[in-house]
C-alpha positions in Angstrom: 79.7 65.4 132.1 83.6 65.2 130.2 85.9 62.2 131.6 88.8 62.6 131.3 91.9 59.6 131.6 94.6 59.4 134.3 97.9 59.5 132.7 100.0 58.0 135.2 100.3 59.0 138.9 100.4 62.6 138.3 96.8 63.3 137.2 98.1 65.2 133.9 96.1 67.6 132.3 94.5 66.2 129.5 92.0 65.3 127.0 91.0 65.3 124.2 87.7 64.1 122.4 86.7 62.0 119.8 83.3 61.4 120.2 80.3 62.6 121.6 76.2 61.9 122.9 74.0 64.4 123.0 70.7 63.9 124.8 67.5 65.6 123.4 65.9 68.1 127.3 62.7 69.8 126.8 62.5 73.2 126.3 61.6 73.8 130.0 65.1 72.5 131.0 68.2 74.3 130.1 71.2 72.5 130.7 74.8 70.9 129.3 73.8 67.7 127.3 75.8 64.6 128.8 78.7 64.0 127.2 81.2 61.0 127.2 84.5 61.0 125.7 86.5 58.1 124.4 89.8 59.8 125.5 93.3 60.3 124.8 96.2 62.0 126.7 96.7 65.6 126.1 100.2 66.0 125.9 100.1 69.6 124.0 99.4 71.1 127.3 103.1 70.0 128.9 104.7 71.4 126.0 102.7 75.1 126.2 102.1 75.2 129.6 105.0 75.4 132.2 106.3 73.0 134.6 105.1 75.3 138.1 101.7 75.5 136.4 101.0 72.1 136.1 100.6 70.6 139.0 98.6 72.9 141.1 96.0 73.8 137.9 95.2 69.9 137.6 94.0 70.0 141.1 92.3 73.3 140.3 90.5 71.9 137.2 90.1 68.6 137.6 88.4 65.8 139.9 88.5 62.1 140.6 85.1 60.4 139.8 83.8 57.2 141.4 85.8 55.5 139.2 89.0 57.0 140.2 89.4 59.3 136.8 90.5 62.7 136.3 87.0 64.6 135.4 86.7 67.9 134.5 85.0 70.2 137.5 81.3 70.8 137.4 82.1 74.5 138.9 84.2 76.0 136.5 85.1 79.6 136.9 87.1 82.0 134.5 90.3 83.2 136.6 92.1 80.6 138.3 94.6 82.0 141.0 98.0 79.6 142.3 98.3 78.6 146.0 101.7 80.5 145.7 104.6 79.8 148.6 104.0 78.8 152.1 104.1 81.4 154.8 106.4 79.5 156.7 108.4 76.6 155.4 109.8 74.1 157.9 112.4 72.8 155.0 114.1 74.4 152.2 111.6 74.5 149.1 112.9 71.7 146.9 111.6 73.3 143.7 111.5 77.6 142.9 107.5 76.3 141.5 105.5 77.7 144.2 107.4 81.0 144.0 107.0 81.7 140.0 103.3 80.8 139.5 101.2 82.8 137.4 96.7 82.8 136.9 94.7 80.7 135.0 92.0 82.1 132.7 89.6 79.9 131.6 87.1 80.2 128.6 84.6 77.9 128.2 81.1 79.7 127.5 79.3 76.1 126.5 79.9 74.7 129.2 80.0 77.6 132.1 77.3 79.9 130.9 75.6 77.0 128.5 75.2 78.9 125.4 74.0 77.8 122.1 76.6 78.4 120.2 76.4 78.0 116.4 79.1 76.5 113.8 80.7 79.5 111.6 80.5 77.5 108.7 77.7 75.7 108.1 75.4 77.2 111.5 74.4 74.2 113.2 74.8 73.8 116.9 78.2 73.1 118.5 79.1 70.8 121.3 81.9 70.7 123.4 84.6 68.1 122.8 86.9 68.7 125.6 90.0 71.4 126.0 91.8 73.1 123.4 95.2 71.3 122.9 96.9 74.9 123.3 97.5 77.1 126.1 98.1 81.0 125.4 100.8 82.9 126.8 99.2 86.5 127.6 101.1 89.7 128.3 100.2 91.6 131.3 100.9 94.4 133.1 103.7 92.7 135.9 103.9 89.7 134.4 102.8 86.9 132.2 99.2 84.6 132.8 98.0 81.8 130.8 94.7 81.3 128.9 93.2 78.1 128.2 90.0 77.4 126.5 87.1 74.7 125.4 86.9 72.8 122.2 83.6 73.0 120.1 82.5 70.9 117.3 79.7 70.9 114.8 78.2 67.3 114.0 77.2 68.2 110.9 80.3 69.5 108.7 82.6 67.8 111.7 84.3 71.5 111.8 86.2 72.2 115.6 86.4 75.9 116.4 88.1 77.2 119.7 85.8 78.9 122.0 88.0 82.0 122.2 88.0 82.4 118.2 86.0 85.7 117.0 83.6 84.2 115.0 82.7 82.1 118.6 82.8 85.2 121.2 80.4 87.7 118.7 77.6 85.3 119.5 77.6 86.0 123.4 75.9 88.5 124.9 77.9 92.1 125.1 78.4 91.7 128.7 79.7 88.2 128.4 81.8 89.8 125.6 83.7 92.2 128.1 84.9 89.3 130.1 87.2 88.2 127.3 90.2 89.8 128.9 92.7 89.6 126.1 93.6 90.4 122.5 94.7 87.1 120.3 97.5 87.6 118.1 99.4 84.8 116.5 101.7 83.4 119.5 101.7 86.0 122.1 98.5 87.7 123.6 98.2 90.8 125.0 95.7 91.9 127.9 93.6 94.1 127.0 94.7 96.6 130.1 97.9 96.9 128.6 96.6 98.2 125.3 94.7 100.5 127.2 97.4 102.5 128.2 97.8 103.1 124.7 94.6 104.9 124.1 95.0 108.2 125.3 98.0 109.1 122.5 98.8 112.4 124.2 102.5 113.5 124.5 105.2 111.3 125.2 102.6 108.4 125.5 103.6 106.0 122.7 104.7 102.5 122.0 108.3 103.1 123.5 107.3 104.2 126.1 104.9 101.8 127.2 107.4 99.3 126.3 109.5 100.8 129.5 106.9 100.6 131.8 106.2 97.1 130.7 110.1 96.1 131.2 110.3 98.1 134.7 107.0 96.5 136.1 108.0 93.0 134.6 111.4 93.3 136.4 110.4 94.5 139.4 108.4 91.7 139.6 110.1 89.1 139.0 113.5 90.0 141.3 110.6 90.3 144.4 109.8 86.5 143.7 113.3 85.8 143.1 114.2 87.6 146.6 111.7 85.7 148.4 112.5 82.2 146.7 116.4 82.7 147.7 116.0 84.4 151.0 113.6 81.2 152.2 116.4 79.1 150.9 119.3 80.7 152.7 117.7 80.5 156.2 118.2 76.9 156.1 121.9 77.1 155.5 123.8 75.8 158.4 127.5 76.5 158.6 129.5 73.2 157.8 126.7 71.1 156.8 127.1 70.9 153.1 123.5 70.5 151.7 122.5 69.8 147.6 122.6 73.4 146.0 119.9 75.6 145.3 117.7 75.2 142.4 118.3 78.0 140.3 114.8 81.2 139.9 113.4 80.4 136.7 114.2 83.1 134.2 112.1 86.3 133.5 109.9 86.6 130.1 111.1 89.1 128.2 108.8 91.6 126.8 107.7 91.9 123.3 109.2 94.9 121.3 107.3 98.4 121.0 106.5 96.9 117.7 104.7 94.2 118.5 102.4 95.9 121.2 102.1 98.6 118.6 100.7 96.1 115.8 98.5 94.4 118.3 97.2 97.6 119.4 96.0 98.5 115.9 94.4 95.3 115.8 92.4 95.4 118.9 91.4 98.9 117.1 89.9 97.2 114.7 87.4 95.3 116.8 85.9 98.3 118.2 85.1 100.2 114.9 81.6 100.3 115.9 82.6 102.4 118.9 85.2 104.4 117.2 82.7 105.5 114.6 80.1 106.4 117.2 82.5 108.6 119.0 83.8 110.1 114.9 80.2 110.6 114.4 79.3 112.4 117.9 81.4 115.6 117.1 79.5 118.9 116.2 79.8 122.5 116.3 78.4 126.2 116.1 81.5 127.2 114.0 83.0 125.4 111.4 85.2 125.3 109.1 86.2 123.3 105.4 89.5 122.8 103.7 90.6 121.0 100.6 94.3 119.9 100.5 96.4 117.7 98.5 99.2 117.0 101.4 97.7 114.2 102.7 96.9 112.0 99.6 100.7 112.7 98.2 101.5 110.1 101.4 99.5 107.3 100.1 101.7 104.8 98.6 101.4 101.2 97.5 98.6 100.3 95.2 96.3 103.2 96.5 98.8 105.5 95.2 97.8 107.9 92.1 94.2 106.8 93.1 92.6 110.1 94.9 93.8 113.9 94.5 92.4 115.3 97.0 91.3 115.1 100.6 88.5 117.6 102.2 87.8 118.1 105.9 85.1 119.9 107.6 86.0 120.8 110.9 84.8 122.9 114.4 85.9 125.4 116.1 87.6 123.0 118.9 90.1 121.8 116.2 88.0 118.6 116.0 87.3 117.0 112.6 83.5 116.1 111.9 84.1 114.3 108.1 86.9 113.8 105.8 86.6 112.6 102.2 89.2 112.0 99.8 88.4 112.4 96.2 89.4 112.5 92.5 89.3 115.8 92.6 89.0 119.0 93.9 85.2 119.9 94.6 84.0 116.5 93.0 81.7 114.3 96.0 81.4 116.8 98.1 77.3 116.7 98.2 77.1 113.7 99.6 79.3 115.2 102.4 77.3 117.9 102.9 74.3 116.0 102.4 75.8 113.2 105.5 76.5 116.1 107.7 73.3 117.8 107.9 71.8 114.2 108.5 73.9 114.2 111.4 72.8 117.3 113.2 69.4 116.7 112.1 69.5 113.1 113.4 71.2 114.5 116.9 68.9 117.2 116.6 71.4 119.7 117.3 71.2 123.5 116.4 73.0 123.7 113.0 75.6 125.7 113.1 76.0 129.6 113.0 79.3 130.4 110.4 81.2 128.0 107.9 85.1 129.2 106.9 85.6 128.3 103.5 88.6 128.4 100.7 86.8 129.5 98.1 83.4 130.0 96.4 82.1 132.5 99.6 81.0 135.0 97.6 77.5 136.0 96.2 76.6 136.9 92.8 73.2 138.9 91.8 70.2 135.9 92.9 73.3 133.6 93.2 73.6 131.9 97.0 77.4 131.2 96.1 78.5 127.4 96.0 78.8 126.6 99.1 75.9 128.1 100.8 74.3 125.7 97.8 76.1 122.5 99.3 74.6 123.2 102.9 71.0 124.0 101.5 69.1 122.6 104.8 70.4 126.1 106.8 69.4 128.4 105.0 70.9 130.3 107.8 74.3 129.6 107.7 77.0 132.6 107.0 79.6 131.9 104.5 82.6 133.8 105.2 86.1 133.5 103.7 88.8 131.9 105.8 91.0 134.3 107.2 94.5 132.7 105.6 92.6 132.8 102.3 92.1 136.4 102.8 95.9 137.3 103.3 96.6 135.2 100.6 94.2 136.9 98.2 95.4 140.2 99.5 99.4 139.3 99.5 98.8 138.2 95.2 97.5 141.5 94.8 100.9 143.4 96.0 103.4 140.6 95.6 104.8 137.1 94.4 105.5 134.6 96.4 109.1 134.3 94.8 110.1 137.8 96.2 112.6 137.8 98.8 110.5 139.9 101.1 107.6 137.8 100.7 108.0 136.0 103.5 108.2 139.6 105.8 105.0 141.1 103.8 103.3 138.1 105.4 104.1 138.1 108.7 103.4 141.8 108.7 100.2 141.8 107.7 99.5 138.3 110.1 100.7 140.4 112.4 98.3 143.2 111.8 95.2 141.2 111.9 95.9 139.6 115.0 96.9 140.1 118.2 97.9 137.5 121.4 95.4 137.3 124.4 97.4 139.3 126.6 96.7 137.7 129.7 97.6 134.2 128.2 101.2 136.5 127.0 101.5 137.7 130.5 100.8 134.2 132.1 103.6 132.4 129.8 106.0 135.3 130.7 105.7 134.8 134.1 106.3 130.9 133.6 109.4 131.9 131.6 110.7 133.9 134.3 109.9 131.2 136.8 112.7 129.1 135.3 115.0 131.9 134.4 118.4 130.1 135.4 117.6 127.2 133.6 116.4 128.5 130.2 116.1 132.1 129.8 112.9 134.3 129.3 113.1 134.6 125.3 109.5 132.5 123.9 110.0 131.0 120.6 106.8 131.2 117.9 106.5 127.8 118.6 105.4 127.8 122.5 103.2 131.4 121.7 101.2 129.2 119.5 100.8 126.4 122.2 99.9 128.3 125.6 98.8 131.5 123.9 95.3 132.0 122.4 95.0 134.9 119.2 92.3 136.8 118.1 91.8 139.5 115.4 91.8 143.0 116.1 88.9 143.9 114.9 87.2 146.2 112.0 88.8 148.8 113.2 
């Protein structure tokens, strides 16, 4: 049991531990040791927790023991929701506190689930030593909520650590780790529901869009609370009777910038690295294509600039990238990439791919299997073909040079003679353009054709 002092008549929230006494229990009994604190008032909660949160939260978290002192309740829970304003008021509310209260989240795995936690420095057992001195403000979809945690101490190295630190949360079961709702940043924190809005990075889904969405939701929620408070006070206005001026509503807390949202999302992404690696290595295909380029390498900056020359990748028929490596030279290190890709198919018990399109080394000399086929030796039935774009470039190289003024038109003619658009897709696009003829006309650009229509080869003839 943790005992807290009561500073004044308001029963402030309060405590900081100075010493702990632990009772050794038998292995058959699993419960939290009986801990008594030499307490001092915890003034830091008063600076990090808003005024409207302090009164109702002190009643929700603390009870009085037989001596009349404030004691942390034994029936702790994760979420605490405020009582909010009364449904009916018999007199004008003296303050807007009840109209602007927000939920509170308490993270105390040692006290709630009786975990045996280890010190991140010396691996000795951690014990509870009260509540952490700082309360976090967490960004939610329609406002903010507040988060507190317990303080843990190692009696061996005297190191103290907050229970919401990553080194402590990683010791919990995965099901309990999922109950932690936020991604902690330096000053502010962000709820995972907000960050999940950025996981589907589709067209138009950006940090700026999320910022606009949050500003709209926060403003509507704040305005509805202000209207309820002002209308409740306005009902007690009587003509000819002078009353004290109504207290002003609280100001809306500004929404962090889109840059902060993006950086917080990137930090949260690193916490899901194993999940992302599993999703990336779960991609397969029956038709593969390998490609090497320098364009991506040219974008490297800082200390990494100039450390690589080529980037080689393997994709499937759906445009998904199976594997990607950065090398110091073209062709260097591709054997490890090929072995890893073949091992992935083998471990997943997937059927090997049928065709591999390459940009070079597709031809087989007498008695030679070809350089590309040699990389994938465990797939003897794999058919190696030259990519169609590199075939066109080789065909054009025998006729003209890239500096010729008619070279672009010549390449378009060759491409048009090899490829054809799917007639069904083209007819659907034409009908869609005709439906909006009054606004934009029926002319379809090459980008629209490439986005909405499929393309295929005409055949051998």
